[in-house]
N, C-alpha and C positions, 0 to 999 in steps of 0.2 A: 336496371333501367325501368322507370315507371311509365305510366300511360299519359302523363301530363304533356300538353303541347309545348313545343319549344318556341319561344318568342325570339325571332331572329334579330330583332332590334336590341334585345338585352344581351344576346350572346355575341353578336358580331357588329352591332351598330350599323353605320353607313357603309362599312366595308363589304357587305354582301350586296353585290350588284344584282339588278333585275335579270341580267342574262344568266346568272348562276341558277336562279330559281326558275327562270323560263325554260331552260334546258331540262331541268328536273321535271317540271310540269308537263312538258311535251312528251317525255318518255312515259310518265304516268298516264297521260291521256291515251297514248297509243296502246298501252297495255290492256285497255278495256275492250279493244276490238276482238271480235270472235276469232279472227285469224291474224294475230299481230305479226309484224316483221321482227321486232325485238322482244316484245312481251316482258318488259321490265317491271315485274310485280313489286320489286323492292322499291322502285321509284314511287309507285302508287302508295306503298306503305309509308314512305318518307313524307310525302305530301300530307298524308293524314296526321303526321306527327308535328308538322310545322304550323305555327300560328302566323298566318300571313293572308293578305287580301288577294287570294288567287283568282277571285272573280274579276277583279280589276285587271289583273295580269292577263287573264284569258282574253279580255277584250282587245288587248294590245297585240297579242302574238298569233292570233288566228290559228288555233291548234288543229282545226279540221284539215288544213293543207300542210302546215309546217311540221306537224307530227312526223310526217314521212321523211322529211329532210333529216331530222335528228335520228330517226330510227334506222334509215338506210346507212347513215354514216357510222353509227355505233355498231350495227350488225356486221358491216364489212370489217371493222377493226376487231370485233369479237371473233369472226371467222378466221382471220389471219392469226390471232392470238391462240385460238384453240389448236390450230394446225401446228404452230410452233411448240406449244406445250405438250402436244402428243408426241412430238419428236424429242423433246427435252423435258421430261417430267420432273427433273430435279432443278430446273432453271429458277433464277431469281426474276421476279416481275417488279418493274419500276414504272409507276404511272405518274406522269408529270402533270401538274395543274388539274388534279383529280376532281375538284369541285365537289358536287354531291353525287358523282357517278357511283354506281353499285357494281362495277365490273368484277371486283374481287368476289362478290357473292354469286354473280352469274357464272363465272368461270371456275371458281374454286370454293364452292359452298361448304366444304368440309374443313377449309383452312389448312390444307396440307403444304401449300407453297410458301416460300419466303417471298412475301409480297409487301411492297412499300408504296404507299400513296403519299404524294408530296403536294402541298399547296400552302399558301400564305397562312400565318397563324390563326387569323380570325375565321378562315374557312375550316381549318382543321378543328378548331374549337366547336364549330357548329356540327361538323361530321361526327365528332365524338359523342354528341348528344343524340344522334340519330342511328349511327352504325356502331356495332360493338367491335372493339379491338380484341380479336380472339385468335387462338391458334398461333400461327406464325405471321400474322398480319400486323403491320406497323404503320401508323400515320406519322408523317414528318411535317412539322410546321415551319416552313421556310419558303422563300421565293425560289423558283427554279434557277434564277440567275445569281443567287447568293453563293458565296464560296463556303466550303466547309462541310455541308451536310452530306455530300456525295461520299466522303471518306468513310462514313459509317455503313455504307451499303456493300454487302459481300461481293467480291469480284473474282471468286475462285470457280465460277461455273457460268455457263451461258446465261445471257440476260435477255429478257423481252422488255423493251422500253416502249411505253404507250404514251402518246401526247395528243389527246383529242381536244380540239378547240382551244389550244394554248399558244402554239408557235406563231400564228398570225398576229398576236398581240405583242410580240417582241420585235425589236429592231433586227435588221440583218446581222449586225455585229453581235448582238446578244445570241441569236440563233447559232451563228458560226462558232462562237466561243463555247456555248453549251454543248454542241455536237462534238467539238474537239475534246472537251472534258469527259464526256460520256465514253467516247471510243478509246480515249487514253486510259480511263479507269478500268473499264471492263475488258481486260486483256484476253479473257476466254472467248470473246466474241458474242454475237447474238443478232438480234433484229430490232429495228426501230420502225414503228408504225405511227403514222400521224396524218393529219389533214391539212390542206392549205388551199388558198384561193388563187385565182389567176391575178396577174398584176392589175388588170383593168378593174377587177372587183375591189382590190385594195385601194385604188385611187378614189373610188366613190364611197367606200365604207369608212365611216367616221373613225372607227377604232383600230382598223387593221394597219399594221406597220410593216409587215414583211409578207412577200408573196413571190415564190420562185417562178422564173420563166419556164423552167423545165428541170428534170431530175439531174441533168448534167451540171447545172449550176451548183448543186449541192455536192456532187461527186468531185468537182474541181476544188471545193473547199477542203474536203477531208479525204486524203488518200486512204483507200481501203474501205470506204463507205460506198456501197454499190446498190443501185436501184434494182429491185427484183420485180416490183409491180408499181404501176401508176394507174389508178382506176377512177374514172369519173363517178361522182356520187350517184348519178342516175343509172349506172350500169344495170342495177338489179331492180329497175322500175316495175318489172313484171310481178314482183313480190307484193306490190301495193294492192290491198284487197278491195279498195273502193274504186269502182270503174272510172268515174270522172277524174279522179286524181291520178289514177294510173295512166289515163290518156294525156293528162297535162304533163306528167313527168316523161312520158314517151315522146311528146312533142319537144320538150326541152332537150332530151337526149339526141334528137335528130338534128339539132342545130349546133355545129361544132363550137362556136363561141360560148354558147350556154352550157353545153355538155361539159366543157373543160373549165367552167367557172369555178367549180370546187372539185378537187381531186383528193384521193387518199393514196398515200405512198407507203411502200414497204421497202426498207433498206436492210441489207445485211452488212455485217462487219466482222 
C-alpha cells in the first residue's frame, strides 16, 4: 500500500454517499481532542488517505457538535463489543454495513479474531484501498440483504454481530428477514448490537425506513432474541470534554422524547 491518495470518484463513483464520508470525518475530527471519547486515530489516517473535498463537507456537518453524537454511539457499541469478546475470545465478529469504520483495528489490532466486515461492493473496494486485509480479517462485498454471503461465515462458535448506522435504512421486512437469517445461521448463539431511532425521528428523517417502538417489537419477531440493554445515545454525555456541548447533551438527555430519539440496543440469542 503506497502513500498515494485514493480518489473516491474513481474507486466507487457516485455509490459513496456523503454520509459514509461524513461519519468517517466526524470520527477523525473527534480524535484530535485532548481527551476524546472514541479517539479513532485510524479514521484520522483514513481521511488523510482520501482525495475528497472535506472542507466543503465540514461546512455541512458541523463537526464541533456532531462529532459527539458519532463518538458516543461508536463508544457504546465498542464497550459492549469488548465485554463480549472478553467473555468469548474465540468468537466470530460480523460487522454489517461497515462503511469506513475501523472497529476491527480498535478492538482487534493484532488481527487474532475471525472478523468479517460486510458492505456493498463499491464500499468494500474503497475500504481495501485504505485498510489492509490482514490476519484473520476478511471483507465481504455484498448487500446485507443479499442471500448467499452468510453461508461463508463460520457458525461453530459464538458470534458478535455489530450493525452501526445500517438497520434504520432497511425496511421493517428486511430487518426482520435479516435477523431471522442471522439467528438461524449462528446456532452457537451470541449477541447483536445496533442503533435505531424512535418512530417520530424516522417520520421526519428523509432516509430512515425502520424504527422500532421498543425492544419487545423485535423480540416478538424472533423467538429467542432477547433484549439485554437499550441505552439512549446521550447516556454517557458526561464523557463529552467540551463544557458547552456537554451541557447541550445533558439538556437533551433530560427530555424523554429527545433522550429516546436515538438508542443503542444489545440483544442476546
